[in-house]
RODO-2510 file (C-alpha; in nm, 4 decimals, decimal comma):
residues 92
     n   res          X          Y          Z
     1     a   -14,1923   -13,1386     0,3307
     2     d   -13,8583   -13,1831     0,1643
     3     k   -13,8338   -12,8446    -0,0097
     4     t   -13,9082   -13,0033    -0,3464
     5     l   -14,0499   -12,7607    -0,6005
     6     y   -14,3637   -12,9215    -0,7475
     7     t   -14,5406   -12,7750    -1,0494
     8     g   -14,9014   -12,8630    -1,1379
     9     i   -15,2254   -12,7195    -1,2711
    10     t   -15,5755   -12,7175    -1,1268
    11     t   -15,9090   -12,5373    -1,1615
    12     n   -15,9429   -12,5068    -0,7809
    13     l   -15,6198   -12,4309    -0,5964
    14     e   -15,7598   -12,4568    -0,2456
    15     r   -15,9167   -12,7952    -0,3170
    16     r   -15,6070   -12,9315    -0,4837
    17     v   -15,3707   -12,8295    -0,2012
    18     g   -15,6099   -13,0012     0,0390
    19     e   -15,6009   -13,3147    -0,1740
    20     h   -15,2226   -13,3097    -0,1837
    21     n   -15,2059   -13,2786     0,1934
    22     s   -15,4805   -13,5095     0,3170
    23     s   -15,6246   -13,7520     0,0664
    24     i   -15,5529   -14,0260    -0,1803
    25     l   -15,6472   -13,7801    -0,4564
    26     g   -15,3155   -13,5974    -0,4234
    27     a   -15,0337   -13,6732    -0,6634
    28     k   -14,8289   -13,9809    -0,5770
    29     y   -14,5194   -13,7638    -0,5976
    30     t   -14,6413   -13,5249    -0,3237
    31     s   -14,7925   -13,7885    -0,0888
    32     a   -14,4458   -13,8668     0,0561
    33     r   -14,3559   -13,4936     0,0783
    34     r   -14,6361   -13,3605     0,2982
    35     p   -14,7198   -13,1012     0,3951
    36     v   -14,7132   -12,9183     0,0710
    37     r   -14,7589   -12,5414     0,0518
    38     i   -14,8083   -12,2912    -0,2274
    39     v   -14,5287   -12,0529    -0,2942
    40     y   -14,6618   -11,9099    -0,6194
    41     s   -14,9719   -11,9455    -0,8348
    42     r   -15,0899   -11,8009    -1,1653
    43     w   -15,4288   -11,7757    -1,3314
    44     f   -15,4668   -11,8669    -1,6975
    45     r   -15,7570   -11,8173    -1,9339
    46     n   -15,7601   -12,1787    -2,0383
    47     r   -15,6140   -12,5187    -1,9627
    48     s   -15,4103   -12,5211    -2,2799
    49     n   -15,2082   -12,2139    -2,1853
    50     a   -15,1628   -12,3464    -1,8282
    51     s   -15,0391   -12,6813    -1,9573
    52     k   -14,7856   -12,5194    -2,1869
    53     v   -14,6360   -12,3120    -1,9047
    54     e   -14,6434   -12,6096    -1,6729
    55     a   -14,4432   -12,8109    -1,9265
    56     q   -14,1868   -12,5310    -1,9660
    57     i   -14,1415   -12,5001    -1,5903
    58     k   -14,1077   -12,8756    -1,5400
    59     k   -13,8141   -12,8737    -1,7824
    60     l   -13,6206   -12,6325    -1,5593
    61     n   -13,3742   -12,7555    -1,3000
    62     r   -13,4149   -12,6624    -0,9352
    63     q   -13,1895   -12,3518    -0,9530
    64     q   -13,3704   -12,2180    -1,2612
    65     k   -13,7038   -12,2682    -1,0806
    66     i   -13,5760   -12,0766    -0,7792
    67     e   -13,4605   -11,7883    -1,0001
    68     l   -13,7974   -11,7810    -1,1755
    69     l   -13,9744   -11,7732    -0,8383
    70     k   -13,7542   -11,4909    -0,7147
    71     k   -13,8387   -11,2846    -1,0180
    72     c   -14,2112   -11,3561    -0,9941
    73     l   -14,2306   -11,2961    -0,6224
    74     a   -14,0361   -10,9719    -0,6552
    75     g   -14,3152   -10,8371    -0,8760
    76     n   -14,1230   -10,8771    -1,1935
    77     r   -14,3372   -10,9479    -1,5012
    78     y   -14,0902   -11,2113    -1,6222
    79     l   -14,3681   -11,4602    -1,7016
    80     r   -14,5105   -11,2304    -1,9668
    81     g   -14,4256   -11,3440    -2,3172
    82     r   -14,1936   -11,6375    -2,2701
    83     w   -14,4080   -11,7909    -1,9920
    84     g   -14,7522   -11,7057    -2,1277
    85     p   -15,0094   -11,4329    -2,0851
    86     q   -15,0507   -11,2409    -1,7633
    87     r   -15,3941   -11,1819    -1,6122
    88     t   -15,4686   -10,8402    -1,4764
    89     k   -15,7532   -10,7925    -1,2309
    90     k   -16,0160   -10,5354    -1,3133
    91     k   -16,0606   -10,2553    -1,0622
    92     n   -16,4097   -10,2000    -0,9433
***
């Protein structure tokens, strides 16, 4: 764990984190940086939207990623619009 900020997409977050931390199925980039942990995740309606946001985030430098994380983790809806659609959970 070298405090690198890794960005990726998956259809099963729990499985993918497990792969990154314990198997040859994890990304080559993360295999030397174990253990990895999730600091933020987002749900998207489709892979296309997720890939677009992933590409935008990967273009950011470390400081820009940290600022984006701070805004997201503070409950700010910064990702709306520029960073793609937000998913809201339905109340039962």
